[in-house]
N, C-alpha and C positions, 0 to 999 in steps of 0.2 A: 637655671636649675635650682630648686630648693629641695635638697635631699631630705631635710628634716620634715618638711610638710608633704613631700611626695608630689611636688608639682613642677611643671615647666611653664615659664611665662613666655608667651608669644607677644612680642612687642616691637619687633623689627623684621625687616625683609632684606634678604641678600639678593642682589640683582647685578647682572652684568649690563652696563650701559655704555653708550657711545661717549667718548671723551667730550665731544662738543656739547652733548646734552648736559653733562656735569657743569661745563662752563656756563651754559645758559641758566641753569638753576642757581648758580653762584652760592652753593652750599645749602640752599633751602631744602629741607627734608632729608638731607644727607647727613648721617650721623658719623660715618667713618668711611674714608676712601682707602682701599688697600693699594699698596704699590703695584704698578702694572707688572705683569709677568714678563712682558717684552716691551722695550722702550718704543719700538715702532708700532705697537698695537694700537688699534683704533678704539678699543674698549677698555674699561676698567671695572673692577668689582667694587660695589659700594654696599654699605649697610645703611638702610634708609627707613624712614617711617612707613608703616603699612598704608595701603590705599585708603582703607576705611577704618573708622573708629571701632567697628565691630570685629575687625581682625585682631585687635588687641584683646588677649584673653589669657586665663590661667587654666591649664589642663591638668587634671589629676591623673597620675600614672600608676599602673599596677606595680607591685613590689618587684616582680621579675624584671620589668623594663627598667626600673630605677637601678636595680643591681647591675644590669648589663651596661647602662650608661655610666654608672659609678666606676665599674671596672675599666671601661673604655677611657674615661677621663683620667684615671690613674696612669694609663700607659702614655698619655700625651705629655710632651715637654712643656714647661711653662712658656707662655708667650711673652713677647717683648712688652715692655711697660705700657706703651700707648696704644696697644693693639687689643681689640676685643678678644675675650677668652671664649672662643667658640668650641662647641663640642664636636660638631661635624667639620673637621678641618684636617689638613695635612700636618705632619709632625713639625714642619717649619712655621706653623701658625696660619698659613694661607687657607682661606675657606675652600671647601669643596665647591666646584662649579655646579651650576644647575643640572648639567648633563651627567655628572659623575654618579650620583645615587641611582638614577634609572639604569645606567650602564652596569653598575655593580649588581643591582637586583637581577637584571636579565642574565648576567653571567652566572650568578648563583643558582637561579632557577634552571638554567640549562645544565649546569653541573649536577643538580639533583634530579634531573629528568622530569621536572614539573612544567606545566604549561606556562608559557611566557605571558605575563600580564603587564599592563602599563603601571608605572609607579603611582600615578594618580588614582588608579583603581583601588589601591590600598586605602585611600581616604574614603571612598565609597563603601568599601567593605567594613571599615571601622565604624562609620556612621550607621550602617545597616545593623551590625551586631549590637551596637550600643542601644539602638532603638528596641531591639528584641530583649536585651538583657535588662533594660530599665522598664520593660512593660509598656513601651511607647511614650516615655517621658520626653516630650519634644523639647521642653525648656532645658533639661539637663544636657541633651544631645546638642542643642543649639549653642550652649555655653562652651562646649568643647570644639565644635566645628567652626565657629566663627561666622556662621551665616547671620546676616543682618536681620533677616525676617524669618520667623518661624514657618511662614508659608512656604519658603524655599524647601524646607525639610518635608513638610506634608505633601508638597507637589512632587518632589523628586523621589521620596521614599514612601509614598502612600501605601504601596503594596505591602511593605513591611508592617506598617501600622495596622493594616487590615488583619494580618495574621495575629498581631497582639490583641486586637479586638476579639477575634475568635477565641483565643486562649482565655481572655477575660470572661467571656460568656461561659466557657467550660468551668472556670474557677468559681464563678457565681453559682452555677448549677451544683457543683460539689459542696459548696459552703452553705447554701441556703435551701436547696431542694433535695438534698440526699435523703433517702428514706421516704419520700413522699410518693 
């Protein structure tokens, strides 16, 4: 997080992996291994390099989101010296598991009486809205989404881009042909 610039840097991936897979990798691509929650567990949580170079990106955040994250970070206790300072973590410094955020979202939606959606659908909604808000600026949206190819966005979200094109035609009409 860079609260001054209003950005979050996506440069690592949190993953639960089998212990034997960590041994095979021999530290390659693993940046930090968190202590196992259970000694007899077959998996551990690691912070590792992302699968692709395009996954590494800087995302600009709205002020409201920055304020919420800043407030949340202030409630967290400092972490141990050699442990990554994660924002989405338990008070003891352990990272939230992959299953935790989707479960928390579902619980919150049910409490609010809203339709339950998958956590991943928030990513699709974000990309769709960003396409509309930027007037179909694929490169700007690609920079936030981490898609390696712009074609992924045009293929998956083409219907959104079409609505932007229609709006563009209406804007063109108003700007250049009004009164004719």
